[in-house]
N, C-alpha and C positions, 0 to 999 in steps of 0.2 A: 450576124445572128438574128434570130427572129425578133429580138427586142432591141435592136440597135438604135432605132429611132426613139424608142421609149427611154433608153438610157441617156441619149444625148439631150433630149428636151426635158427630161424629168427634173434636172437640176434647176431649171428656171420656173417650173410650174408647181411642183409637188409641195413646195413650201407654203403656197397659198391655199391649195385645195385639200391636200392630204396630210399636211404637216411635214416638217423638215426631214423627219427620219422615216416616213411612211412610204412604202412602195406602192405601185399601182396594184389594185386588188386582183387583177386577172392575170398578171404576169409574175414570173419568179423574181425573187430579190436580185438586185444588181450584182451582189456578191454572195451567191448562195453557199459557196464552200463545198466541200465534198459531200455527196449525197450519202445518206446512211439510212438504214431501215428505221421506220418509225418517225421519220422527219417529214414534215409537211412544208409546202411552199407558202409564201406570204399570202395573206387574205385580208379582206376588210376587217375593220375593228370589231364588227359584230361577230366575227368568227375567231376572236382572239382565244377563246377557250379551246376551240378545235386546233389552233396552232400549237398550243402548249401540250396537247394530249398526243399520245402515240397514234400512229395510223390506224391501229386496230380499233381505237375508240370511235372513229368516224366512219370507217368502212368495215362493216361486219364481215366475218369470215376470214380475217387476217390474223394469223397466229402470232403471239409474242414469243421471242426467244426464251427458252427455258435453260436453266443451268445444266441440266442433264443432256440436252439435245444439241447436236452440232448443226442442225438444219434450221433455217429461219425462213418463214413465209412472209413475203412483203409484196406490196402492190406498186410501190415506187420503183420504176425501172432503173436499174443501175447502168444500163446501156441504152442507147437510143432505140426507140421502137422501130420496127421494120417499116421502111419507106419503099414501097414498090413503085417502079417506074416502067412505063411502056413507051412505045414509039409515039412521036407527036407531042411530047411534052406533057404527058399525063402521069400524075403521081397519086399515091394513096397512102394514108396513115390510118392504122387501126388502133382503136382504144377499147379495152375491155374493162367493164365494171363488174366487180365481184358480187353481184346480186341484182335484183330487179330495181326498176326506177318507176316513177310516176309519169303521167302525161305532162304534168306541169314541169317536171324536170326536163323532158324532151323539148318543151317550148323554150326553156331557159338555155338549153344547149344551142338551139338555132339562133336565138337573139344574141348570145355572147359571141358566137362565131361570126355573126354578121358585123357586130361592132369591131371585133378584132381584125377582120379582113379589111374593113374600111380604113382603119388607122394604119395598118401595116402597108397598105397599097396607096398611101398618101391621099386618100379621099377625104380624110378628116385631119385637121392640123393638130388635134390633141386626142387622146383616148376619150371615148364617149363620156364617161363619168366626169372627167376633168373638164370637158367642153361644156357640159351642163352646169357645172359649178362656176366656170368662168363666165358663161352667158348671164347667170343670175347676178353677178357682181358688176356687170356693165352699167355705166352711169346712164340715166335717162337723159332725154333732151333738156338742156338747161332752160329754165323758165325765163321769160322776159328778155331773151337775147335777140339781138338784131339778126334778121334772116341772112344777111351777107356774112356775118361773123360765123354763124352756124355752118353756112355752105363752105366757107373757106377753111375753117379750123376743124370742124367735126365731120366733114363729109366722108372722109376715109373711115373713121370709126363707125359712122352710121352705116356705111356700106358693108363693113365687116359684120356688124351686128345683124344687119338684114339677112346676109347670107347664112350666118350662124343660126338664126331663128328659123329660117326656111328649112335648112337641113335637119335641125332637131325636130321641127314639126312633122316633116315627112317621115322621119324614123319613128317618131312616137305613134303615128297613125299605123305604120306597118306593124309595130310591136303589139298594139292593141288588137288588131284584126288577126294577127298570127295567134294570139292567145285564144281568140274565139275559134279559130280554125282547129287548133289542137284539142279544144273541148268538144267539138262537134264530130270529129272523124279521126281515124288513125292517119298519121302523116308519115309515110314511109321514106320520103325524100324531100329535100329542100335544095333549091339552086340559088346561088348568088352570082349574077352575071354582071361583069364589069365591061363597059365600053361596047361599041357596036350596037347590035340589036339582040333581041331574044333568040333569034335564029342563028345569028353569027356574031357572038360576043368575042371580045379580045381575050378575056380571062373568065374561067368558070370554076366555081367552088361548090362542090356537092356535099351535103350532109346526108349520109345514108343511115337510116334508123331501122332498117328491116331486121337487124339482129337483136333489137331491144326486147327485153321481157318486162312487161308492165305489171305492176303490183299496187297494192294499197299504200296509203301513207305510212302506216305503222311498220309494215314489213319491208319497205323499200329503203334504198340508200338515201342519205342526205344529199340534197341538190348541190350545196356548196362544196362538199367533198368531191363529188363527181366533176364539177366544173374545174376544180383545182387539178384533178388528175388529167382531165382533157387538155388543159393548157400546158401542163407539165409535159405531156406527150408531144404536143406541137413544138414546144421549146426544144426538146431533145431532137426532134426530127429536123429542125432548122429548115423549114420549107420555104421561108421568105428571104433567106440571106442572099441568094443568087439572083434575085430579081432586080432589074434596073428601075430607076425612078421613072414615073409615068406622070402624064398630065392629068388634070381632073377629068373624070368621065361620068357618064350616067350609070346608075346602078339599078338593076331590075331583080326582083325577087319572085321566084316561081315556087309553088308549093303543090305537092301531089296529095290528093285526097279523094274521098269517095264522091262519085258524081252526084249523089243525092244527099250530100251533107247539109244542104240548105244555106250555105254561105252566100251572101249577096254582095259583098264588097270585092272579093277576088273575082276576076273574070275567067271563066272556063275556056281552056284551049284544047279542044277535043283531039286535034290532030298534031299536037306539038310533040316533037322528038328532041331528045337531049342532043345538043350540038356535038359533033365529033371533032371540030377544028378548034384551034386556040389552046392556050395553056389551061390545063385542068388539074385541080387538086380535089381528091375525094377523101373525106373523113368518115371512116366506117366506125360506127358505134355499135357495140353489142354487149350483152350481159353473159357472164360466166358464173360458174359455181352456184347456179340456181337449183332449187329442189326440182325433182322430176315432175312434181305436181304443178310447178310454175312454168307453163309453156308460153312461148312468145306469142303475144296477141297479134303480131304482124304476120303470123302464118296464114291468117285468113286473107291477107293481101295476095299471097302467092296463089291461093286457090281461086280467087275472084279478081284477077289482075285487070280484066277488061272493065271492071266497075270503078277503077281508080284512074283519074285523069289529072292533067296538070291545070293549075290555076295560076293566073298572073296578077300580081299586085297592080292596081291601076295607077300607082304613083311611081314615076321614074325619079329616083333621088339623084341629086346633083352633088358631086364632090366639090369642095371649095377649099381655098387657102386664104390665110389672112394677108392683107397688104401691109407691109411695114411702113 
């Protein structure tokens, strides 16, 4: 299943970082039980109010069952979402949000999917949030210790700490500049490339945002509720269960944006084409049940497609594993 690694390792780490009974914030509970209308998946403590409320309280436009009506409108899928596959190992999962979202929400979708892919594909030894928590608890170098003692006893821990800090630092820089990118321009597509090169990666994960309808903060859906729905759909689709274990690889992030957006950290790649080889998973995000007056802002991308080019993050993140 998509969360097999999370279940196996969670018993060892969740007691320190999340509490003995608390599940990872982005993944469903290990024992979710039968899905029913109005039931949400697990979420961080800050969203405890949303967890106890019915689905209609967090996602507008979802009707509650009435005593007189036999029909119930829900957004939690009772069956796995459609997973389309094509020749060459390409798969796609579609996720519909019942309303408009903000640009900030789109930024969070990209970041959370990047974290999820890195953990599921064994490029991070722990989920991102738990890795951050663990790195903050690491002991500093003991003062007034002999260098030979430090080299013999603490060398392995220091090496683990160094790799961890390097990976977290690279990810943090990517997240910071991704946020700037989403604030400067519409971002119709994001690519996460594992292994190989940007032209010929081993695995490719695409986030397609061209069906998104943007709105203001007040009329848009809550980001936390949309993230839960996104990962619930990935959990049901079970897109990572059939993949074999891989070694650590380099990770490249590509972002599509307007050529004149003014970003100076990402490097423009004018002639870049999305690779056709390798395993590919596309996550299509779109908004439904929007008012007719709320049109997708990404429609302008289709009318001026030549003005949107690919940008590459100048940092190639390195996957790592802890030495025991």
